[in-house]
N, C-alpha and C positions, 0 to 999 in steps of 0.2 A: 788201880781199877779192879783187879781181880778179886779184892775183898768187898767191893761195893755192890756188885751185881748179885741179886738174890733171886732164886727160882723157888716158888712155892707150888706144890703139887696138890691138885684136887682130883680124886679118883671117884668116878661114879660106879654104882654097884652092878648095873645090868651087864655092861660090856667090859668093865674094868678099864675104861678109857681115862687117860690122864689129861686133864686140862692144866695149864700152867699160867701162873701170874709172874711176869718178869718185872723186877723193880731195881732201881739204882739208888743207893744211899744219898740223901740230900736232894732228891728230885721227887716231886709228888706224882708225876705221871707214871702209869704202869701199862704194860701190854697184857691182854688176855689172849692166850694161845689155845685154840681148839676147844671152846666151851661146848660141852656135851649136854646130855640129858640131866634132868633134876636128880639130885639136889644141887648139882654143880653151880648153876647160875646164881642161886640164892646164896650159896656159901661164898662165892667169889664177890658178890655185891656186898655182903655183910663184912667180909674182910676189908674191902676197899674203904668202906665208910667208917669202920671202926678205927682204921689206921690213917685216916686223912689222905687217902690216895685218890687219884683221878684216873679213870680208865681212858687212856689216850687213843688206843687202837685195839682192834681184834684182829689177830693174825691167824690164818688158817693154813695148816700144812697141806691139807687136801680137802676134797669135797664130800667125803663119805659121812653118812648121817650121824654116826656116833661122835664125830668131831665138829659138827656144825649145829647140832640140835639146840644149843643154848644161845645162838647168835642173837635172835630177836629179843630174848629176855634181857641180855646184856645191853643191847641197843636201846631198849625201852628205858632201862635205868640210867643209861649214859648215852643220850642221843647224839652227843658231839663226837663220840668215838668213831674213828675211821674203821672201815671193814676192808681188809686186804686178803686177796686170794690170787692164785695164778689165773691167767687168762684161760688156760686149758680146762681148769676145773670150775670156772665161774658158773657155767650153765647148770652144774649139778645142784646148786643151791636151791633152785625151784623145781627140780625134776626128781620126784620120788623114785622113779626107776633107776635113774643114773646115780643117785646118792645112796641107793641100796636100802632105803627105808621101806619101800613098798612090799618087799618079800616078808618083812616083819609086821606088816599091817599098820605101819605108822604113818605112811603117806606124808612125810615131812616136806614142807615147802618153806624155805626161808624167805621172808618178805623183804628183808633189808637188801638194798642194792650195794654192790661193791663201791668203795670210794676210790679204789685204785687197784693196780695189779702187781703181783709179785713176780717180776721178771728175774730169772736166774742171772747172777752176776752183778746185781744192783746191791746197794748198801743202804741200810736203814739206821736211824739213830734213835735211841731211847735215852733222853737226857744226854750225858756225856759219853755214853757207851755206843759203840759202833757194831753193827751186825751185818754179816754177809748173807745174802739169799742164795742158797745152793740148789742146783737141780738134782732132785732125788726122785724123779718120776720113774714109773714102772709099776708101783702098786696102784697108782692112778695116773692118768695122762699128764697131770701137772703137779705132781708132788714136789714140795719144797721143804728144805731144812733151813734153820736159822743158826748161824755160827757167830759167836762172840769170841774173838781171839784173845782179847785182854782178860776175859773172865775164864777162858779155857773150857768152854762148854758149847754144845750143839744140841738143838732141839730137832728131832728127826721125824716126828709123826710116826707113820706106820712103815717107813722105809727100812729102818734098822732097829732091832730089839736086842735085848740081852740074850744071846744064844740063838737068835733067829732073824728072819727078814720078813717083810710084808708079803702077804698073799698076792699072787698075780693072776689068779683064775677069775677075777671079777672083770666085768666089761671095761675095756681100756687098759687092762693090765698087760705087762710085758716083762717076762722074767729076765731076758737078756739085757733089756734096757735098765732094769732095776739093779742088777748085779754090776753092770758097767758103771752106773752112776755112783753106787756105793763105793766101788773101788777107786774111782777117779776123784770123787768129791768128798767122801767121808773118811775112808781108810788112809787118805793122804794127809789128814790132819795130824797134829802132834799126838803121840800115843796117850799122853795123860789127859787128853780132852775128855770131859765127862759127857756122856750121851744120855739125854732125857728123851725117852721114847713115848710113843702114843699109848702103849700098854706095857705094864711090867716095871721092873726096877731100873734104877740108874746103873749104867755100866761105863766102860771106857773104850776108846778107840783101840788101844793096845790089846785089851782083853778080847774084843771082837775080831781084831786082825789075826790073833794067834789061836783062838779057840772056837770061834763061831763055825759050826759044821757046814753051813751054807757058803762060807767064804774061804774055807781052808781045803776044800776038796780039790 
């Protein structure tokens, strides 16, 4: 299984936000994780169509604007795709103040309604691959990460970065909560687990456990 799960990264230029497409060999469905501002949605749609893929679901690690801006565009191209977000962050989709778009003059409102909610501790399936939904709230009230043990990878949104952690000075942020969740739910993963963050390069749990200055103090 570890060789069949593939993660493709699409980085948009304004905020350097990473959207991901998760796929499994031999299965035509894919997940789109955190689709952001243009040109990401068009790039993702083009990839899916050129490779005979079907967008099965849109998963959101949290509700900030740079991670949700492409939701409606993906849903327009793939209307059958489910939209999944935590209950705590769901209201941010249609609230420009809460999703932090208003201060940038974007006033982003996502029209698509969630199909379901990402409750921590639940398990999702993409074809034959299994993914655990982890509580990594603290950067936002309902931050989530997606861990595939068989593939040895976790997608963390803005909870954990290479050498850093998510900001907690936004409304609903909580530094103690974020650090506790990172230590309990991310640093407890196997050291070789690859970490795909919402911004920046891929890292590993072991590297962050031993050298991330926010976690080693």
